[in-house]
C-alpha angles and dihedrals in degrees: 000000000000126000117244107217124190141150115274114246109223107200100177143004126212120201153320088221122216114257093006117119098177140017115212123166124018131197139165127223097194092270112034136037111234117206129189107232103178102259098026147027113240123207109209124194106229095212099050102022089227123142102242099175140018126197113196102223134124104273109175105150140341125026130194140176125210097191093275111027135044119228119206133185109228110179106293098355140061115228122208106215131194102224092203094060102016089231124140108244097187142333135221131190115267111237094232093050092227101337093088122124124169128034133195139168121224139140093005093303140097116236113208125195118220108209106202090017087068092217146099122228123206105212139184106256092213100050108013091237112155112244097182143336130229117201125221132190094224137053105279122225123159123015131201139169120209129167090349092307123122115216130176139180125238131202124182120157108314094338127093135163141171113233139184114220136190104256091215102046105016089234113156111245103170133015130193109194116212121215114273111279093018106120128206113210109154124020135195137158122228086220091252130053104328141073119204111214125193111229101212114217093000086080088225138120116212128204110219124191111249117221114243114257114260089246090058097044 
């Protein structure tokens, strides 16, 4: 199975955001983009680019949304956060014990990127127990599932891309290459035709056009 490689099409940039040195995880709740900004989670309105809400919680790396709750990597744990109140409902240990990167919700599981571990763990959201591991050949940052496809970001040196991999083998099926020096930290799909990619220390979130699934082409 050959890899389809193309240049990523960045359609919009959000930020930089005042007082934010780094953007980590990114998720989407159906209305707002949520971005992990170190000491807070920011809710960004996609149409205006304005920060419409801020939850003061440790937000170091990956972020996910299960339809009701936000999940946020905070050092060596993953916090489950009620977005209505901003309160932490529960916490589980992160599988990488502090070396975790991306985070996604799909099929009743959390999917956790391991940056230097070059892998993605599927974990039990209640206990943190690892259900299975998918290997990658690059440093893994953000993770997202959309239409049954598993995508993740990579970031090594000045090079980043967004790639679709085979969930069974880890083989790279599709690769969107970002411009040199344009980092991908967090990653999430809007469920339609866009990816939202955290921009690391640029303090930006970028909207990247998602290729149409083969079944829709």
